[in-house]
C-alpha positions as CSV (number, residue, x, y, z in Angstrom):
1,X,27.3,-20.6,-26.7
2,X,28.9,-17.4,-27.6
3,X,31.6,-16.5,-24.9
4,X,32.9,-13.0,-24.7
5,X,36.2,-12.6,-26.4
6,X,38.6,-10.5,-24.7
7,X,37.7,-7.1,-26.9
8,X,33.7,-7.6,-25.4
9,X,34.8,-8.7,-21.8
10,X,34.7,-4.7,-20.8
11,X,31.8,-4.0,-23.1
12,X,29.4,-6.6,-21.3
13,X,31.0,-6.1,-17.6
14,X,30.7,-2.2,-18.0
15,X,26.9,-3.4,-18.7
16,X,26.3,-5.9,-15.7
17,X,28.1,-3.3,-13.7
18,X,24.6,-1.1,-13.9
19,X,22.8,-4.4,-12.0
20,X,22.6,-5.6,-8.8
21,X,24.7,-8.9,-8.4
22,X,21.7,-11.3,-8.3
23,X,20.7,-9.7,-12.1
24,X,24.1,-10.9,-13.2
25,X,23.8,-14.6,-13.8
26,X,20.8,-14.1,-15.5
27,X,21.6,-12.0,-17.7
28,X,25.0,-14.1,-18.7
29,X,22.5,-17.0,-18.9
30,X,20.6,-15.2,-21.5
31,X,23.9,-14.1,-23.4
32,X,25.0,-17.4,-23.8
33,X,21.9,-18.5,-24.9
34,X,22.1,-15.9,-28.0
35,X,22.5,-17.8,-31.0
36,X,25.6,-15.5,-32.2
37,X,28.3,-13.4,-30.5
38,X,26.7,-10.0,-32.6
39,X,23.0,-11.2,-31.4
40,X,24.3,-11.2,-27.3
41,X,26.2,-7.8,-27.2
42,X,23.1,-6.5,-29.1
43,X,20.6,-8.6,-26.9
44,X,22.4,-7.4,-23.6
45,X,22.6,-3.7,-24.8
46,X,19.0,-3.9,-25.4
47,X,18.0,-5.1,-21.9
48,X,19.8,-2.6,-20.7
49,X,18.2,-0.1,-22.6
50,X,15.1,-1.3,-22.0
51,X,15.3,-1.7,-18.1
52,X,16.6,2.4,-18.5
53,X,13.3,3.6,-20.4
54,X,11.0,1.8,-18.0
55,X,12.7,3.6,-14.8
56,X,13.0,6.5,-16.5
57,X,17.0,6.4,-16.7
58,X,19.6,7.1,-19.2
59,X,21.2,3.9,-20.3
60,X,24.7,5.3,-19.2
61,X,23.7,6.3,-15.9
62,X,22.1,3.2,-15.1
63,X,22.8,2.1,-11.7
64,X,21.1,0.0,-9.8
65,X,23.9,-1.8,-7.2
66,X,23.4,0.7,-4.6
67,X,24.3,0.1,-0.7
68,X,22.7,1.9,2.2
69,X,25.9,4.2,2.5
70,X,25.4,5.0,-1.4
71,X,21.7,6.1,-0.8
72,X,22.4,8.3,2.0
73,X,25.0,10.1,0.4
74,X,22.8,10.7,-2.7
75,X,20.2,11.9,-0.2
76,X,22.0,14.5,1.5
77,X,23.6,15.6,-1.7
78,X,20.4,16.1,-3.4
79,X,18.5,18.0,-0.2
80,X,21.7,20.1,-0.7
81,X,20.7,20.9,-3.8
82,X,17.3,21.4,-3.2
83,X,18.3,23.9,-0.6
84,X,20.8,26.1,-2.9
85,X,17.7,26.4,-5.4
86,X,15.6,27.8,-2.8
87,X,18.1,30.2,-2.3
88,X,18.4,31.4,-5.8
89,X,14.6,32.3,-6.4
90,X,12.7,35.3,-5.6
91,X,9.5,33.9,-3.9
92,X,8.1,30.7,-2.7
93,X,6.3,30.0,-5.8
94,X,9.6,30.6,-8.1
95,X,11.4,28.5,-6.1
96,X,9.2,25.1,-6.1
97,X,8.7,25.5,-9.6
98,X,12.3,25.1,-10.0
99,X,12.4,22.4,-7.5
100,X,10.1,20.5,-8.5
101,X,11.3,19.9,-12.3
102,X,14.6,18.8,-10.7
103,X,12.8,16.6,-8.4
104,X,11.0,15.3,-11.7
105,X,14.2,15.1,-13.3
106,X,15.7,12.4,-10.5
107,X,12.3,10.0,-11.4
108,X,10.1,11.6,-8.0
109,X,7.4,13.0,-8.1
110,X,7.6,16.4,-5.9
111,X,5.7,16.6,-3.1
112,X,2.0,18.7,-3.7
113,X,2.3,22.4,-2.0
114,X,-0.4,21.9,0.7
115,X,-3.2,24.4,2.5
116,X,-3.7,24.9,5.8
117,X,-6.1,22.0,7.2
118,X,-9.4,22.6,6.6
119,X,-10.8,24.3,9.8
120,X,-7.8,26.2,10.9
121,X,-7.4,29.8,10.9
122,X,-6.7,31.0,7.4
123,X,-4.0,33.7,7.1
124,X,-2.5,36.1,4.6
125,X,0.6,33.9,4.5
126,X,-1.4,31.2,3.5
127,X,0.0,30.8,-0.1
128,X,3.8,31.2,1.1
129,X,3.2,28.8,4.0
130,X,1.6,26.0,1.6
131,X,5.2,26.2,-0.9
132,X,7.2,26.4,2.0
133,X,6.2,22.7,3.2
134,X,6.6,21.5,-0.2
135,X,10.2,23.2,-0.4
136,X,11.2,22.0,3.3
137,X,10.5,18.4,2.1
138,X,12.7,18.4,-0.7
139,X,15.7,19.9,1.6
140,X,15.3,17.3,4.2
141,X,18.1,14.4,3.2
142,X,15.6,12.2,5.3
143,X,12.7,12.6,2.8
144,X,15.1,12.0,-0.1
145,X,16.4,8.8,1.6
146,X,13.1,7.4,1.6
147,X,12.0,8.2,-2.0
148,X,15.0,7.1,-3.1
149,X,14.8,3.6,-1.2
150,X,11.4,3.4,-2.4
151,X,12.6,4.2,-6.1
152,X,15.3,2.0,-6.4
153,X,13.5,-0.8,-4.9
154,X,11.1,-0.6,-7.7
155,X,13.4,0.1,-10.6
156,X,14.9,-3.1,-9.2
157,X,11.9,-4.8,-9.2
158,X,10.9,-3.4,-12.8
159,X,14.4,-4.9,-13.7
160,X,13.3,-8.5,-12.4
161,X,10.1,-8.3,-14.6
162,X,12.0,-7.1,-18.2
163,X,14.6,-9.8,-17.7
164,X,11.9,-12.4,-17.2
165,X,12.8,-13.3,-13.4
166,X,9.3,-13.2,-11.9
167,X,6.6,-15.6,-12.8
168,X,6.3,-19.1,-11.2
169,X,8.8,-20.8,-13.1
170,X,11.1,-18.8,-11.5
171,X,10.7,-16.6,-8.7
172,X,7.0,-16.3,-7.8
173,X,5.0,-12.7,-6.8
174,X,8.6,-11.0,-6.5
175,X,12.2,-11.3,-7.0
176,X,14.1,-13.1,-4.7
177,X,16.5,-9.5,-4.5
178,X,13.1,-7.7,-3.5
179,X,11.9,-10.4,-1.0
180,X,15.4,-10.5,1.0
181,X,15.4,-6.8,1.0
182,X,12.0,-7.0,2.4
183,X,12.7,-9.5,4.7
184,X,15.9,-7.6,6.0
185,X,13.9,-4.4,6.5
186,X,11.2,-6.3,8.9
187,X,14.6,-8.0,10.9
188,X,16.0,-4.4,11.3
189,X,12.4,-2.6,12.4
190,X,11.6,-5.7,14.9
191,X,14.9,-5.0,16.3
192,X,14.6,-1.6,16.4
193,X,11.3,-1.7,18.0
194,X,12.7,-4.1,20.9
195,X,15.5,-2.0,21.7
196,X,13.1,1.3,21.8
197,X,10.9,1.5,24.7
198,X,8.2,4.3,25.7
199,X,7.3,5.9,29.1
200,X,4.2,7.6,29.9
201,X,3.6,10.2,32.5
202,X,2.1,7.5,35.2
203,X,5.9,6.0,34.8
204,X,4.6,2.5,32.8
205,X,7.5,1.4,30.6
206,X,6.9,-0.9,27.4
207,X,9.0,-1.7,24.4
208,X,7.7,-0.9,20.6
209,X,7.6,-4.3,19.9
210,X,5.3,-5.4,23.1
211,X,2.9,-2.3,21.7
212,X,3.1,-3.1,18.0
213,X,2.1,-7.0,19.1
214,X,-1.0,-5.8,20.6
215,X,-2.5,-4.2,17.9
216,X,-3.4,-4.4,13.8
217,X,0.7,-4.3,13.1
218,X,0.5,-8.0,14.0
219,X,-0.3,-9.8,10.8
220,X,-2.4,-12.3,13.6
221,X,-4.4,-9.9,14.7
222,X,-5.0,-7.9,11.5
223,X,-6.1,-11.4,9.6
224,X,-8.6,-12.1,12.9
225,X,-10.0,-8.4,12.4
226,X,-10.9,-8.8,8.9
227,X,-12.3,-12.0,9.6
228,X,-14.6,-10.5,12.2
229,X,-15.3,-7.9,9.7
230,X,-16.0,-10.3,7.0
231,X,-18.3,-12.8,9.2
232,X,-20.1,-9.5,10.7
233,X,-21.1,-8.0,7.2
234,X,-22.6,-11.7,6.2
235,X,-24.8,-11.9,9.3
236,X,-26.2,-8.5,8.1
237,X,-26.2,-9.7,5.0
238,X,-28.7,-12.8,5.9
239,X,-30.6,-10.6,7.8
240,X,-31.8,-8.7,5.3
241,X,-31.6,-11.6,3.0
242,X,-29.0,-9.8,0.5
243,X,-27.3,-12.3,-1.8
244,X,-23.4,-12.9,-1.3
245,X,-21.0,-12.7,-4.5
246,X,-17.3,-13.2,-4.9
247,X,-16.3,-11.0,-8.1
248,X,-12.7,-11.2,-9.6
249,X,-11.4,-8.6,-11.7
250,X,-8.1,-9.0,-13.9
251,X,-6.3,-7.0,-15.7
252,X,-5.7,-6.9,-19.9
253,X,-3.1,-9.0,-21.3
254,X,-1.1,-6.3,-22.2
255,X,-0.3,-6.2,-18.0
256,X,1.0,-9.8,-17.8
257,X,4.5,-9.8,-18.5
258,X,4.4,-13.7,-18.4
259,X,1.7,-16.5,-19.5
260,X,-0.1,-18.4,-16.7
261,X,0.7,-21.4,-18.3
262,X,4.1,-21.6,-19.1
263,X,5.5,-18.7,-17.3
264,X,7.3,-17.3,-20.5
265,X,7.3,-14.1,-21.5
266,X,3.9,-13.0,-22.9
267,X,4.0,-12.0,-26.5
268,X,1.1,-8.7,-25.8
269,X,3.2,-7.3,-23.0
270,X,3.9,-3.8,-23.2
271,X,6.0,-3.0,-20.5
272,X,3.4,-2.5,-18.1
273,X,4.4,-2.9,-14.1
274,X,2.6,-4.1,-11.2
275,X,2.0,-0.2,-10.5
276,X,0.3,0.3,-13.9
277,X,-1.7,-2.7,-13.1
278,X,-3.1,-1.3,-10.0
279,X,-3.7,2.3,-11.4
280,X,-6.1,0.2,-14.4
281,X,-8.0,-1.9,-11.3
282,X,-8.1,1.9,-9.6
283,X,-10.0,3.8,-12.6
284,X,-12.2,1.1,-13.7
285,X,-13.0,0.5,-10.3
286,X,-13.7,4.5,-9.7
287,X,-16.0,4.1,-13.2
288,X,-17.5,1.3,-11.6
289,X,-18.6,3.1,-7.9
290,X,-19.5,6.4,-9.8
291,X,-22.3,4.4,-11.9
292,X,-23.8,2.2,-9.1
293,X,-24.0,5.1,-7.0
294,X,-26.2,6.7,-9.9
295,X,-27.8,3.8,-10.2
296,X,-28.4,3.9,-6.3
297,X,-27.2,0.7,-6.1
298,X,-25.3,-0.2,-2.7
299,X,-23.1,-3.2,-2.2
300,X,-21.1,-4.1,0.4
301,X,-18.5,-5.9,2.1
302,X,-14.3,-6.6,1.6
303,X,-11.9,-6.2,-1.2
304,X,-8.5,-7.9,-1.4
305,X,-5.9,-7.1,-3.8
306,X,-3.5,-10.0,-4.8
307,X,-0.5,-11.0,-7.7
308,X,-1.0,-12.8,-9.9
309,X,2.4,-15.5,-10.4
310,X,4.0,-12.6,-12.4
311,X,3.3,-9.7,-10.1
312,X,0.4,-8.2,-11.9
313,X,-2.4,-7.3,-9.6
314,X,-5.8,-8.6,-9.7
315,X,-8.8,-8.1,-7.3
316,X,-11.2,-10.4,-5.5
317,X,-14.3,-8.8,-3.7
318,X,-16.7,-10.1,-1.4
319,X,-20.1,-8.1,-1.8
320,X,-23.4,-8.5,-0.1
321,X,-26.3,-6.7,-2.8
322,X,-30.2,-7.0,-2.4
323,X,-31.3,-9.8,-4.9
324,X,-33.3,-7.3,-7.2
325,X,-30.2,-5.2,-7.7
326,X,-27.8,-7.9,-8.3
327,X,-28.1,-8.3,-12.1
328,X,-27.5,-4.3,-12.8
329,X,-24.7,-4.1,-10.7
330,X,-23.1,-7.3,-12.5
331,X,-23.7,-5.8,-16.0
332,X,-22.1,-2.4,-14.6
333,X,-18.9,-4.6,-13.3
334,X,-19.0,-6.6,-16.9
335,X,-19.1,-3.2,-18.8
336,X,-16.2,-1.3,-17.3
337,X,-14.1,-4.9,-16.7
338,X,-14.7,-5.2,-20.7
339,X,-14.1,-1.8,-21.6
340,X,-10.5,-2.1,-22.7
341,X,-9.6,-4.8,-25.1
342,X,-12.7,-6.8,-24.3
343,X,-12.5,-8.6,-27.2
344,X,-9.0,-9.9,-26.9
345,X,-8.5,-13.9,-26.9
346,X,-9.1,-15.1,-23.4
347,X,-11.0,-12.1,-22.0
348,X,-14.4,-13.9,-21.6
349,X,-12.9,-16.3,-19.3
350,X,-10.4,-14.4,-17.3
351,X,-11.8,-10.4,-17.7
352,X,-14.4,-10.6,-14.9
353,X,-15.8,-13.6,-13.1
354,X,-19.0,-13.6,-10.7
355,X,-19.6,-16.2,-8.6
356,X,-22.9,-16.4,-6.2
357,X,-22.3,-17.7,-2.7
358,X,-24.2,-20.6,-2.3
359,X,-24.8,-21.0,2.0
360,X,-25.6,-24.8,1.6
361,X,-21.5,-25.5,0.7
362,X,-20.3,-23.0,2.8
363,X,-20.3,-19.3,4.3
364,X,-19.1,-16.0,2.4
365,X,-16.8,-15.5,5.5
366,X,-15.0,-18.6,4.7
367,X,-15.1,-18.2,1.0
368,X,-12.7,-15.1,1.7
369,X,-10.7,-16.4,4.3
370,X,-8.1,-18.0,2.5
371,X,-7.2,-15.3,0.4
372,X,-7.1,-13.2,3.9
373,X,-4.8,-15.6,5.1
374,X,-2.6,-16.3,1.6
375,X,-2.3,-12.3,1.9
376,X,-1.2,-11.5,5.0
377,X,0.6,-14.8,7.1
378,X,-0.3,-17.9,5.2
379,X,-1.7,-19.5,8.2
380,X,-4.1,-22.9,7.9
381,X,-3.4,-22.9,4.4
382,X,-1.9,-26.2,3.1
383,X,-0.4,-24.7,0.0
384,X,-0.9,-21.7,-2.1
385,X,-2.4,-22.1,-5.7
386,X,0.7,-23.1,-8.0
387,X,1.6,-25.3,-5.2
388,X,4.0,-22.4,-3.5
389,X,4.6,-22.7,0.4
390,X,1.8,-20.9,2.1
391,X,4.2,-19.0,4.6
392,X,6.7,-18.3,1.9
393,X,4.1,-17.3,-0.5
394,X,2.5,-15.0,2.3
395,X,6.0,-13.2,2.8
396,X,6.2,-12.8,-1.2
397,X,3.4,-11.3,-1.1
398,X,3.9,-8.6,1.4
399,X,7.0,-7.9,-0.5
400,X,5.1,-7.6,-3.7
401,X,2.9,-5.0,-1.5
402,X,5.6,-2.7,0.1
403,X,7.6,-2.8,-3.1
404,X,4.8,-1.2,-5.2
405,X,2.6,0.5,-2.5
406,X,-0.5,-1.1,-3.1
407,X,-3.3,-1.6,-0.5
408,X,-4.6,-5.1,-0.2
409,X,-7.6,-5.0,1.9
410,X,-10.2,-2.1,1.8
411,X,-13.4,-1.9,3.1
412,X,-16.7,-1.4,1.2
413,X,-19.3,0.1,2.8
414,X,-19.6,-0.2,6.9
415,X,-18.8,1.5,10.0
416,X,-15.3,3.5,10.4
417,X,-13.0,0.9,11.6
418,X,-11.4,3.3,13.7
419,X,-14.2,4.3,15.8
420,X,-14.4,0.1,16.4
421,X,-10.9,0.1,17.8
422,X,-11.2,3.4,19.8
423,X,-14.3,1.8,21.6
424,X,-12.1,-1.5,22.3
425,X,-9.7,0.1,24.3
426,X,-12.2,1.0,26.8
427,X,-13.0,-1.3,30.0
428,X,-16.5,0.7,30.3
429,X,-18.7,3.3,29.2
430,X,-20.8,4.9,32.0
431,X,-23.1,8.1,32.0
432,X,-24.2,7.5,28.5
433,X,-27.4,7.1,27.0
434,X,-28.6,3.5,25.3
435,X,-26.9,4.1,21.6
436,X,-22.9,4.7,22.7
437,X,-23.8,1.9,25.5
438,X,-24.8,-0.6,22.2
439,X,-21.8,0.7,20.2
440,X,-19.3,0.0,23.4
441,X,-21.0,-3.3,23.9
442,X,-20.6,-4.6,20.3
443,X,-17.1,-3.2,19.9
444,X,-15.8,-4.9,22.9
445,X,-17.6,-8.6,21.9
446,X,-16.4,-8.1,18.1
447,X,-20.1,-8.2,16.9
448,X,-19.2,-6.2,13.7
449,X,-22.8,-6.9,12.8
450,X,-24.5,-4.9,16.0
451,X,-22.0,-1.9,15.5
452,X,-22.6,-1.4,12.1
453,X,-26.4,-1.0,12.9
454,X,-25.8,1.1,15.9
455,X,-23.4,3.4,13.8
456,X,-26.7,4.0,11.1
457,X,-26.2,1.0,9.3
458,X,-23.9,0.3,5.8
459,X,-24.1,3.3,4.0
460,X,-24.7,6.1,6.8
461,X,-23.0,9.0,5.8
462,X,-20.2,10.0,7.8
463,X,-21.9,13.3,9.2
464,X,-24.5,10.9,10.7
465,X,-23.0,8.7,12.5
466,X,-23.6,8.8,16.3
467,X,-20.1,8.4,17.3
468,X,-17.5,9.4,15.3
469,X,-13.2,9.6,15.8
470,X,-12.1,12.4,17.9
471,X,-8.7,14.3,17.2
472,X,-7.0,17.2,19.0
473,X,-5.3,19.6,18.5
474,X,-1.5,19.4,19.7
475,X,0.2,22.4,21.5
476,X,3.4,23.4,22.7
477,X,3.1,23.5,26.8
478,X,5.8,25.9,26.9
479,X,4.8,28.7,24.3
480,X,1.1,28.0,24.2
481,X,1.6,27.4,20.5
482,X,-0.2,24.8,17.9
483,X,2.4,22.2,17.0
484,X,3.2,22.0,13.2
485,X,4.6,19.0,11.6
486,X,8.2,18.7,10.4
487,X,8.2,20.5,7.3
488,X,6.1,23.6,9.1
489,X,2.6,23.5,6.5
490,X,0.0,21.6,8.9
491,X,-0.9,21.7,12.4
492,X,-0.5,18.2,14.3
493,X,-3.8,16.7,15.5
494,X,-3.7,13.5,17.5
495,X,-6.4,10.9,17.8
496,X,-7.4,10.8,21.5
497,X,-10.6,9.2,21.3
498,X,-14.6,9.5,19.8
499,X,-17.0,12.1,19.8
500,X,-20.6,11.6,20.9
501,X,-22.7,14.1,20.2
502,X,-20.5,16.8,20.8
503,X,-19.1,15.1,23.9
504,X,-15.2,13.9,23.7
505,X,-14.5,10.3,25.2
506,X,-11.0,10.0,25.5
507,X,-9.4,6.8,25.1
508,X,-6.0,7.8,24.9
509,X,-5.1,9.1,28.5
510,X,-1.1,9.5,28.4
511,X,1.6,11.4,27.2
512,X,4.7,8.7,25.7
513,X,8.0,9.4,25.5
514,X,10.6,6.8,23.7
515,X,13.8,6.4,25.0
516,X,16.2,4.3,23.3
517,X,19.7,3.4,25.1
518,X,20.6,6.0,26.9
519,X,19.3,8.9,24.9
520,X,15.1,10.1,24.6
521,X,13.4,11.8,22.1
522,X,11.0,14.0,21.5
523,X,7.2,12.8,22.8
524,X,5.6,10.2,20.3
525,X,2.2,11.4,20.9
526,X,-0.8,9.8,22.6
527,X,-1.4,6.4,22.7
């Protein structure tokens, strides 16, 4: 077991200083496991270089041991640099080109210039204004701080992947440091919401925490709503005699950092991270949907994205389909699932799986329930698939999704859930015809099946749905001008209710103001 000699200590310590404290012991364990001192020194340097390459940094400038104060200083510095760069250019377009190159050089995707929102009045300044908003973002330290936090979180997790920490033998789904950072973030948000209050123009006062607990920000409410929608789709399928299928899509072997059985490093791993695996799944799903659309095959249901033990994402889909279209749909899924590395060992067993739901053995919604629970709060589960404690597993999955910015749940087909939520805010609907009355009753009684039918069915086009979301342009009451966002490149529109045959049904009547301590902010908006 090599031990750093005096002349090697400074070298090893300099490399270790690039990493968070939580990673230094595992790195030293790898150092001591090397057969010779030379192998140990080369190994720790190679690990540093591989991590730097994976996150787009130079090895000599790699620094992942940053605190919040460090990030704030960096954000202010970079915002000032972008401000200076904008002053040196003779046009918004030229300024954006220079700034975008600077932002990319920091490993961050630059903001995309926006044109005015569809339906707004066009002006001769449209092109300049679209660049103006993107430039203003890069001149904001708050924008930089958000981006730097996201990048640091992903860089830390990428490092954990490269030093072999994320697997079922060590730290399942995500690293401990990412879990701890996410836990601290949620605790801070909870404390902030508990100490922040909103007051409306009727004098009602609530904490943000109280209001948050009443909507889908509450994990239990989010879980219940997903199950209501899944049950509604199942009831629709039963009515139309459609079959239910539980499909699983998995990434090729090269996207997996560790073996599923032992947790050891996968020899085929090419350095891909969970975000790369998610992009792969999104790409093949886009191809699948395009082909299904060409063949006029219309499945509907719920999609769930969750991690393997090493953080590599895979998708589960609970879909319902007409019996005569089932085989063609499965052929399309199978074709694209095996398009990349489809002949590799084990692909036939793991890449794509399809299980037809047998109603005699259990409901389709019940089949999905454990996956929904595992990915939200772990409720009603005895243990995870690898024997992990379900509450902690759910917290790790939440941290994984937040770190890699992965959307965990997506509805396939069906009516607008936003319209559903807005109608549930109403106590009653008066002086309207049968359609809106039925939509309100279905939403109010949590009957997703009837709500979907009233809204035109599973695959009714948005423009043909009888009830649609209503957004209202926000106007400055003092000047009479339309309000724009903080960056000046888009008009602010707020959700106010629903539209039915051109008539506005308002579900959000009050203006609310956020109050924290003795100071108050600008209007938060309509709740």
